[in-house]
C-alpha positions, 0 to 999 in steps of 0.5 A, a space after each residue: 879928302 873928307 872921306 880919307 880923313 874920316 877913314 883915318 879917324 875910324 882907323 885910329 879909334 879902332 887902334 885906341 881900343 884898350 886891351 881887356 884885362 884877364 884874371 891872370 896875366 899871360 906870359 910867353 913860353 917857348 919850345 921846339 917841335 921835332 919828329 920822332 927821329 930827332 929832326 926839327 920840324 919847321 912850319 908846324 902850326 901850334 894852337 892854344 885850345 884855351 884861347 885859340 891863339 896860334 903860332 908856327 915853328 921857324 926854320 929850326 923848329 922853335 916857337 914862341 906862344 902866349 900861355 894863359 895860366 894856370 893850364 892849357 893844351 897846345 895842339 900841333 898840326 903839320 903836313 904828313 904828321 899826326 896831330 898832337 896834344 900837349 898839356 902845359 901847366 904853370 909848373 911845366 918846364 921850359 922850353 916845351 918839347 913836342 915830338 910828332 909822329 909821321 903818318 901816311 894817311 894825314 891829308 894836307 891841311 890847306 885853307 883856300 881863300 876865294 876872297 869871299 870865304 876860306 874853304 878847307 882844301 879837303 872840302 873844296 870841289 873846285 880847282 885851286 892852286 895855292 902858293 904859300 909864303 914859304 915859296 913866295 919868299 924864295 924869290 926876289 922881285 919888287 912885284 908879287 905876280 912875277 913870283 908866281 911864274 913857274 910855281 903855279 899850275 895852269 898859269 902861263 906868263 906869255 912872252 911871245 909879244 915882245 912889246 908886252 908880257 901877259 898872263 893867261 890862266 888856262 888859255 885865252 877866254 876873250 878876243 879883247 886885249 883890254 879884258 884878257 887879264 885875270 881878275 886881281 883880288 887883294 884882301 877880299 876886293 878887286 884891286 883897281 890900282 897898279 899891282 906893282 904898288 903892292 909890296 911882295 913882302 906883305 903877302 902871306 899867300 896867293 891863290 889861283 882860282 881856275 874853274 867855275 866852282 872856284 871863280 864863278 863867285 866873282 861873276 862877270 869879272 872871273 872869265 879869265 880866272 882870278 888871282 886872290 892875294 892875301 896879306 899877312 896878319 897877326 895870329 891870335 895869342 901871338 907875342 910881339 914879333 919883329 922881322 927884317 928882310 933886306 936884299 940887293 940885286 944886280 943885273 949886268 948890262 944887256 949884251 947889245 953885241 948879240 943883237 940881230 942886225 946889219 953889221 956897220 960895214 954892210 950898212 955902209 956898202 948898202 947905203 953907198 950903193 943906194 946913193 949910186 942908184 939915186 935913192 937919196 936924191 929925193 930926200 936931199 931935195 925934199 923941202 921938208 929936209 928929212 934926215 939922211 944917212 951919214 954915208 949919203 951926206 958924205 957922198 953928196 958933198 963929194 958930188 957937190 965938190 965939198 969933199 975929194 973922193 979920197 976924203 970921202 973914202 977915208 970917212 967911209 972907212 972910219 964908219 965901217 969900223 964904228 959900232 954905235 952899240 959900243 957907244 950905247 953900252 958905254 954912255 946909255 947903259 949901266 948895270 941895274 941895281 935894286 935894293 929892298 928893305 922890309 921891317 914887320 912888327 906883329 903881335 897880339 893881346 887878349 883881344 887885339 891883334 896888330 901888324 905894322 910894316 914898312 918897305 922901301 925899294 930903290 931901283 936903278 934901271 939898266 938905262 941911265 937916267 931911269 930910276 924908281 923909288 917906292 915906300 910902302 906903309 901898312 897897318 893892320 888891326 883886329 879888335 875883339 870888342 866882345 866875344 862875338 863882335 870883331 872889328 878889322 881895319 887895314 891901311 896900305 899907303 904907297 908912294 913912289 917917284 921915278 925918273 925917265 930921262 934916258 933918250 932911248 934904248 937900243 930900239 929907241 932911236 927912230 924918226 920920220 921912218 928913219 933908224 939910227 945907223 949901225 955905224 953912228 957915233 954918240 960922242 965926238 972925239 973931243 968928248 962932246 955929245 955927237 949929233 945924229 941926223 934922225 929928224 932933219 938932214 945935217 946940211 939943213 940943220 947946219 945952216 937953217 936960220 943963218 944962226 939965228 934960230 935955236 940949235 936944231 941938232 939932235 944929240 942923244 947924250 945931250 938929252 940924257 944930261 938935260 931931260 927932266 921927266 919925272 913921275 910921282 904916285 900915291 896910293 892909299 887902300 883902306 879896308 874896314 870890316 865888322 864881324 858879328 857871330 850871331 850864333 856859333 854857326 852863323 856870323 854877319 860881316 860888313 866890309 868897306 873898301 876905299 882906294 884912291 890912286 894919284 899918278 902925276 907925270 911931268 916932262 919939262 923941255 927947257 931950251 936945251 931939250 930937242 923937243 922944245 927947240 924943234 917945235 919952237 923953230 918949226 913955228 918961227 918965222 924969219 923976216 930978214 933979221 927979224 924973228 917972230 915966234 908963234 911959240 914963245 921962246 921958253 920952256 914947254 911943260 907937259 903934265 898928266 894928272 891921273 886920279 883913280 878912286 874906287 869904293 866898294 861895300 859888301 854885306 854878307 852872312 856866313 854859316 858853318 854848321 856841323 852835326 853828326 855826319 853832316 856839315 853845311 857851309 854857306 854864304 850869301 850877300 850883296 855888293 856895290 862897287 864904283 870905280 872913277 878914273 879922271 885924267 888931265 893932260 896939259 901942255 903949257 907953252 912959254 913956261 918959266 919955272 922960276 916965276 911959274 908963269 906961262 905965255 899964251 899961244 893961238 890954237 885956233 889959227 894956222 901958222 906957216 912953218 919955217 921954210 915951209 917944212 910942214 906947210 901951214 899947221 896948227 900949234 898942238 893943243 895938248 889940253 884934254 880931259 877924260 873920265 870913266 865912271 863904272 858901277 857894279 851891283 851884285 848879289 851872290 850865294 855859295 853853299 856846300 854840303 858834306 856827308 860823312 866827310 866823304 861826299 860834298 856837293 857845292 853850288 853858287 849863284 850870282 847876278 851882276 849888273 853894270 851901268 855899261 848896260 843901259 838899254 834893257 833891264 834884262 840885259 843889265 843883269 846876268 846870272 852866273 852859277 856853278 855846281 860841284 861834286 867831291 868824293 873822298 874815296 879814301 874815306 869809304 869803309 871798303 877802301 883798302 888800298 894801302 899804297 894809295 892812302 889818299 884819293 879824291 875825285 872832283 867834278 864841277 861845271 858853271 858859268 862866269 863872265 867877262 866885260 871890256 871896260 871900254 864897251 857901252 850900250 850907248 852911243 859914244 861921242 867925242 868932243 872936237 875943239 874949235 881949233 880943229 874945225 875949218 870954221 872955227 866952231 866946236 863940234 861933236 863926232 860919233 866915236 862908236 854907234 849904240 849897241 842896244 844888244 850888248 851883253 856880258 861875255 860868258 865862259 862856261 867851264 867844265 872841270 874834272 879832277 883827282 887828288 891823290 897821295 901815295 904811301 910814305 908821302 913819296 908822291 902826291 898830286 892832282 890831275 885835272 881835265 877841263 873844257 871852256 866854252 867862251 861865248 858872246 865874245 866882243 868882236 868887230 862886225 860889218 854894218 850896213 853902210 847906210 848906218 853911217 858906220 862900216 863896222 862896230 864891236 858886238 857880241 859875235 864870236 866864241 872860243 872853245 878851250 880844252 886842257 889838262 893840269 897835272 901837279 906832282 909832288 915827290 919826296 925823293 930822299 928823306 934822310 939827313 939830306 931831304 930832296 923834294 920835287 914839284 912837277 907842273 905839267 899844263 896842256 891847253 888848246 883853244 880855237 875860234 869856233 864862231 866869228 861873224 866877221 872873220 879875217 879873209 882866209 885867202 892868203 892867210 899869213 900870220 906871225 901869231 904875235 897878236 890875236 887873229 881870230 880865224 875861224 877854226 884856228 888858234 887866235 895866235 896861229 902861225 900861218 905861212 906861204 908854202 916855200 918852193 926854194 930860190 930861182 937858181 938864175 935870179 935868186 928870187 923866192 918861189 912859191 906855189 899857185 895851184 900846186 905849181 912853182 910860181 913867182 907870181 906873188 900877187 897870185 900867191 897872196 890870194 891862195 886859199 887857206 888849204 894851200 897855206 902852211 899852218 904850223 901851229 900856235 905861237 903860244 905853247 900848248 904844252 908848258 910847265 916846270 920842274 922845281 927841285 928843293 934840297 935841304 941839308 942841315 941848315 942849307 937849302 937850295 931850290 932850282 927851277 927848270 921851265 919847259 915849253 913845247 908845241 909852239 912856233 915862232 917866225 925868225 926875223 928876216 930882212 925885208 929889202 923894201 924896209 931896209 932901203 926905206 929906213 935902214 932896218 935889216 938883219 944878219 940874214 942880209 949877209 947870207 943872201 943869194 948873190 950868184 948862181 949856185 948860192 941856192 945850194 947853201 942859202 934860202 935868203 933871196 937875192 937883193 932887189 932894188 927897186 924893191 918889190 913889196 909883194 916879193 918881200 912880203 912872200 919871203 917874210 911870211 914863207 914857211 922856211 922862216 918858221 922854227 919850232 920854239 920848244 925849249 927847256 930852260 934853267 930859270 932860277 936858283 935859290 940858296 939859303 943858310 940859317 945860322 945856329 942860335 947860340 947864347 951870343 945871338 940871344 933874342 933872335 928867333 932866326 937869321 938866314 942868309 940867302 942868294 938868288 939868281 933869276 932870269 937865267 934864261 939858260 937854254 938846256 935844250 931847244 928844238 930849233 937849229 938856228 941858235 935862236 932863243 924863242 923868247 929873245 928872237 932879236 938876239 938881245 936877252 934880258 940880263 940875269 939878276 943876282 940877289 943877296 939878302 938876309 932875313 932876321 926874326 926876333 
């Protein structure tokens, strides 16, 4: 807290520095910028040549700028237009009118931010992709990263794993999930917090660094690419500006009725058949009383004489008409609602620039009981102490709170290898919450304890009404900096960052919560009428407290010198960074919220469980602690030399060290470097291609690194509590053996690119070819058993990647209606070239949903058994053994890889988007189409063993072979009971169930209207209304003929989001 207080004091002192008085008071002038044909030009950059203050025109071409009497010159620059200089005097008429002429040779004036320095695009040798505020603002979301989907070259949002959404930049560079994400940089430093804490409305631009020349400056953490996020800042000389943005977003409930599952009638008939075969007898007689389906309960009551056959048939007939999805949609789901409000104030004086923003987001999830609020506050200031010395400060405070009280979604109701029956009910006819027997049978919970125990029934809707699960998070990020210009071409910078994140989660299970009732009952002993509670008959409180603290300090020298035909830009510096993560988990039994007291429990001894359902067991001790401390030290340099604005050569070098490497000093430091060349061919005297006025060639090569934060060169141990020891003594276990040869993973990247622009600005873009060789990748290897370990993670694998990025920007119509297009095309292929412990190649099968590093294949390869159709006599699935049709499933499972079917990757090697923007008068519309080609997915199929054991089945069950001749119109095998696991395994992984995933989708749609400014709206710079539709997932074309969306193979699509908002600028 002392550190935070000191930082606040420094920031407040910086804010209190007064403005220096000028000889004559400046005042605000306003004007407009138009093209030669009279059209207003938005986004024109205007700069005062006297004080170098800057501003930009709004959507109507209007601007405001601080004028310093008695005279000044305004420089106006804009993409595709000639730079103009306009002299302004105190006597000049207001508004100022500036006209800009079109040019076919003007290069795109873009500044690329690497997080260490800003580089003019025309001097950049590396591969960058920049997304500016205008494009970011055409999307609505609570986070910044989702706004990059479909608008950034080389960036793939991977949806093939339904459990998580990952981001790849130019493919996969590691085999370790913990180290596969790109590095996120926020305002010059790696961001250690939750990226969802950052308000996207605070973001000015996002730059994606893709090759070694661009990313290697970030060294050992840049192997997966780098995403550099730059926040908004006030411009020099800018008068006070106020902007406000508000929107509301709605999403309908998901269409659960489209889910790929067994129908209620099919489930009833199947469970009736299984009961007749005696399948449920073991569960009905199990002393642990596991849950059984309601159909089995009803039929068992008939067998016990408690119901007549007619009564049972009536109940089963009712089950066949019930669908639990209808109850879920009515009682568990709701339309999602999101609200977003943002206010920004910024301005500048002669020696001071400031920005203050506040944002509030309120999100109500589509699941009832799940809500989230977020408040963000930001203050940025830059103060010129002297003409050479500048101080910078930036503070971001984020506070969020949420609830997670939903008992579960469509897939969330599973217990003890059982799932909710398709015909279950969540509510009784009288409107009370219905019980479902997921954990224990109804016969057991109806009679257990003869009414003396706590109610042992599980009712999802009762949980929804009673759950008390909440979370709070506070994140403070402070950046302090000082810049001193030693000479006109040399400056020194000191930067310090402090980040402190606190995340607290609380789950209070009172005596109405099933988790508390179940745990208390399990350890309760009933002797006659006497009850003995090993766990107190009170609430159970579970808390998690997380603390994440990062500090970083950087010193840097920057040189930028130009003389005659030469230009040099260089930086050199050093950086130290430390990250600490502390997490405390605590379970408190016998908790009383009113008195804030607890009751002790005995963790050290075994206790008998009620009715011996779990034998003798220890009471769960949920108290544990974890801490991670990572330290990094880096030295770096980067330089580029340009001759005659035609030839540029660049180079960078960096060395990184970490406390994770503690065995050999020469392994703690890893050298990383890059080199690049740029040739602006269009600037050559001999270049006279009029139809191609812009042509640049680039080539780079270099090395960057990667490391999993969970690896260490030292032995990792785990302390074991005495209560888990048979001798009641604490002990230590070895979690991982030492790895004295642990090294950074390294990624060597080659990139060659060409930038071009046709005359009239009709077509411009870039084409890049690259290769990546990832070596020393961490992967599991086998060890000599005499070491005491069977395997360990070591540097033992490699991946080779090659690909291409193409960006095309076209101006299709340039009249009253302007139509612009952006086409992104990406190609990437990668395969494992080295693995000292590869998966067995015999009988190789894979869905491609997780990293499976088979030598010579893509880690996400879809591999299958060869299919030979169904046996016309039995409906059994058939494969091949040594080229012969066979039903020997054990032999098929050991087929060599040459006899397997390798379909291809589950991640698209070809992907991109086609974005069209139309502007007409005050209307603007943008539409994004996305496409993905060359990849595959495996259809969900019913595994009969799984279907019998836990009730999970799919619609293909109704298409199964049932009699000879069915093989002519179905490929689904006959149902077999008892199940044959090898038979089920063969069919599940047979090639017949693999489909092409290629598709083209309509992803989003943006529409805006800017109000004309009139006298009645004086004081407003612009007012804009906008509509946005996202996650449309409208399939325009798909390669598979089964009607399956490859992003939602189980049938439930993420609902589209529809937003409406307003932007006001003063």
